[in-house]
N, C-alpha and C positions, 0 to 999 in steps of 0.2 A: 489478388493480395499478400501481400508479405507476411506471413505471422512472425511473432517474436515470441520466444519463449523466457523468462524469467525468471531467477529463484530469491529465496529470501535468507537474509545472513544474520548474523548479531546474534551475540550469545552472554549468559552472566560470567562475570568474569572469578575468576580464582586467584589464589596468592600464587601459584603457579603458569597461569593460563590467560594474562589479562583480554578483555572482551574484542577491545582494540586489535590485536594481533592476533586473535581466533577470525574476528571479522576480514582481517586480508588475507590468511589462510582461506578460506572460504573462497573469496574473490578469484584468487589465486585457481584456485580449484574447478571454481564455474567455469571459468574462463578456460583451462583445460579440459573439461568435459566439453564445451560448445556452446554453454548459454549465451544467449544474446546479453541479460543486465544481471544484476543482484540489486537487492533493495536492502536498508538496513533500518534497524527499529529506531525509534526514538521515545527512548522511553527512561527518564534520565534515575529513576530509581532502581532498576532493574537490568539496565546495559549501559555498558562504557558508552559516549560521545558518538554520534552517528557522521558526525561532518569530520572530527579527526580520522574514523577508521575507513571512509570515503576518500578522505585525501592522503591516508596513508597507501588504500587500496588503487587508488589513479596510478603512481609508481611501481606500484607491483603488477600490474596488466598494462595491455599494450590497447585491446579492442574492448573489451566489455564496458556496458554502461553501466552508471552508478547512480541509485538514486534514494531518498528518502521512504520507506514504507512502512508506516510516516510519521512523517512528523506532524505537529497540531498549531490551532492557530492563537495558542496562551501563552504557553511557558516561555515565547522570544517573540519581542518586538519583530514587526515584517520587514525593517529594516536590517536586522540585526539576523535573518532567516537569509532574504535577500543577498546580501553578504557574504552568508558564510557559503550558499548552494554557488554564488557567482565565482568563488575561491576555489570550489572546486571544480565550479567547468573550466577556470584556467590551467588548474595545474593536469587537470584528466585531457585536455586537448580536446574539448567540446565533447565530452561523454555524460555530462551530469542530466540528472534528473530530479526535478520537486515534484516528491510525492506526498501532499498535506490532506488531515482530514482534521475533526474535532477536537479530538484528543479520546483516547481512553486511559489507557493505565498509568500513562505518563500524569495524568490529572488525576487518576484512582489517588494514588502515591501523596498526592498534595491535598488531599480531601475533598476535590473537585469533581461535579458532573463532566460530562463534555461540555465545550462552549456553545453556547446557543448559538442559532444560526442567523439569526441579523448580523450579529459583530463579526461571525465567521464568514460570513458574505464580504462587509466591508472590508475584512482582513485579503479577503480574494483580490480586491481590486486593488488595495495599497500595494499589497505585494507585484500582483503583475505591472502595475505604476513603477516601483522602485525597479525590478527589474529589465523595464523599457530604460531605465535612465532618467527618467522625467521626473518630476516635481509633485508630491504629495503635502498636500496643505496640512499646519498642525491642527490636530484637534483641541489645543489650547497652548498658550506658552507665557511665560514669565520668567522670558529670558529676558526681558527688560529691564529687569531689579537689578540687574547685575551693572546699571549704567555705562556701559561699556557705548565706544564708538559707531559700531554696527555690529547688526547680529545677522542671521539666517532668519529668512522670512516664510520658509519655506523649508520641509525637507528632501534630499537628494541625495542620493550616493553618485559623487561624480564620477568614480573611475570606471562605474559598471557600465556604461556604454560604450567601451574598449572591447568588452569580454563578449567575444560572438561565435556563436550564435547563441541569443538569447535562450536561457532557461526554460524548459519547458515547463509549466505547471500542470501537473496530473491529480486529481481531487477523489480521493477513494470515498465512494456512496453508496450507503443503502435506502435510507429513506427519501421520499418523493421532493420534501424542502432541500435536502440537501444535494440530491442529484440535478435539482433546478438550479439552485447555484451554481454547481459544477457547470452545467450549460451553460448558463453567461457569462461564464467569467473566468474560464481553465481552458487547456489547451487539449485536455484529454479527461473523459468522466472514465474513472478505475470503477467498475461495479461488483458491490462484496454483497453479492446477493445468493451466493453459490451458484453450482454448475446447473441450477433446472432450468432447462430452456423458457419455459412458459414466465418462469419469474424474471431471468435474464433479457428476454423481450418488454417485460413490462418496465426495466429500470428504461430499458433504449427509447421503449415512448414516452416516458416521461421527460429525460432530456430533451429530445427533438421539438416536443411541444414545447418546452420553456423556452427554447430558441426561437422558434417560430413567433413565439408571444412576445419576443424582446427584439423581433426584428434581425435577428440575425439568421443565416442558411443554416436547415435543417440538420446539417449534417455535422458529426466531431468524430473523432476519433475514442473508440472504447477501448477498455483494456477490462480483464474480472481476475480478481484475485481467488485463489482457488486451492483447496487444500487437495492434493493429488500425490497417491502411492501407486508405484507400478512393482505390481508383484502376481507369479502366477496363483497365488492362493488369495481370494477377494478377501477370506476373514482376517489373512494375517495381516493385508495391504490395511485393511479397516481398523485394526488393533494399533498398527504403527501412526493410524492419523489421525485418532480419537480425540488427542486434544486438541487438534489445530480445528477440528469440524466444531468441536463447544464454541473454541475463540472466535468463528468468523458468523458463527449462525448467531449469536447473542445481539448482533447487530442490528437482527431484523427483531429482536423486540428488547431493544433498551432498558424502555420504559414499562415494561409490560403488557404493551399495543403490537400487535405484530402489522409490520409493514409489509405492503407484494402481496399477489395470489398467494394463498397457499389451501391447503387440502384440509380437513379436520385433525388428521391424523398430525401432519407437519405442525400445525395451531399448538398443538398439545405437547408435542415436542418442544416447539421453540418456548413455550411457556415454563416447561420444564425444565428447559436450560436458565432461563431468566430465573427462576424461583432457587434453583441449585448453586447458580456461580459462586464461587471461592475464588477472588482476584487472587492471593496468594496460591490458586493453582492457575494462573491465567496460562494457557496454550500447554497444558502439561498433560499427557496421559496418563491416565487413574485419579484424575481429580474426580470431585463431587458431580461437576456440571459433565464430562464423557460419560460418568455412569449410567444418566440419565437418558442417553443417545440410544434412540430404538436401530436396531440395522437397515429396517426400509428407510429412515429419516437419513442417518449417514449413508448409504447407498446413493440415496438422490441426492443430497447436498455437495458430496464429494465425489470424487473420480479415484474409484479402488479397484484394482485387479489387472488381469496380462495385458500386454503391451495394443494387442486390438482393441479391446475392451476401450480403453486409454483414447486411442484413435477415434472411432466411432461416437464418443461423449464430446470429445474438444472437436470434431470436426463439425458435429451440429451446432454449437456455439460461435466456430469461427463462419457456419453458412448465414449466421445471423448478423455479424458485420465484427465481432470481438476478432481486433489483430493484433493483441498481446497479452499475455495469458502469465501472471504472476502466480509462482507455485510455491504451497509449501507442505511438508509432509514427510518427505526424506532428508538426514542429514548429509553436510559435503563433507564430511570428514571419513576417508578412507577407512578409519580403524572400526568404526560405526560397527555393526552387523546389520544396520537395517540400511548403510549408506549406499547399496547396491541398486536402489530404484533412481535414486539420482542420474549413474551411470547410462542403466537402462532406457531410461527417458529417453535422453538425449540419443542413443545408439538405435534403440526397437521405435519409440514414437515420432520422435521429430520427423525424420525422413521422410514415413509417410503423410505428412501433413506439408512439407514444404516440397513433395515432389508435383 
């Protein structure tokens, strides 16, 4: 099994450093280091537009795969999402990936909770239909009020069929209902349940069961979103990655109920993260939510430590069937003192996992 390693890009813009250009530089750096792909955050109030960043990155790189990590099913109509990612597919020569979820910070900054599961699943169906170049039935139509000689009777992106290969749809999922919806309609399921083997196996079992119940072959590719930092001092590694642990772990207790298998200690920390979570500190070290994470929880949920330790933890997940890891924790800016982790990961961890 070939295993891929992706990193995460995107950043908040400043007057001297627009985030789209920062994202392009991150993509170039990721390709130089040897990552297989990079995903860009889609959160309109926090970072610059992910599709603009991907299109620019497509022309600044040659082999790096480019995806959304993740977009959502609320802020754009599925036809708009399909058109945007297909444009990146064309401009990149077939390197685009569609990562999607129910929305988090993008919706919170509009005063909204994540998109409900039922309309999210409908959105996935429509998105896949658009990406295949097929017709999507109107959910309601008043175009006849214009009195035109003829009007569309369904929605179809006429040019998209010429863009090959079709863009794969990859759903980021944590809870059982979203995992099941992803299993029924996506091309890949990206689990966001941490690095714990038991929780990852649980997520895979949920997906396979959902596919069997839908009359589909049980196997589907799996990826995993993980906070990971390579550092000889595990404590320092956890300091660097604490903000990302709180960001990822929050999804397992979005509404105050923990999903997936968890020990009493893990449940207590999931609950503490939920109760302390401040969206203004989203993903940042030193935030209120990062401060409630115990060392034991952080060590289990993420992967923090020397290269051999990272190899051991990632190998356990790879043996379960995870063939793509999307990693966040270390910056790609060579000027950042914490950026050495990204280089060490590719040089000292990846070769052992791909040998």
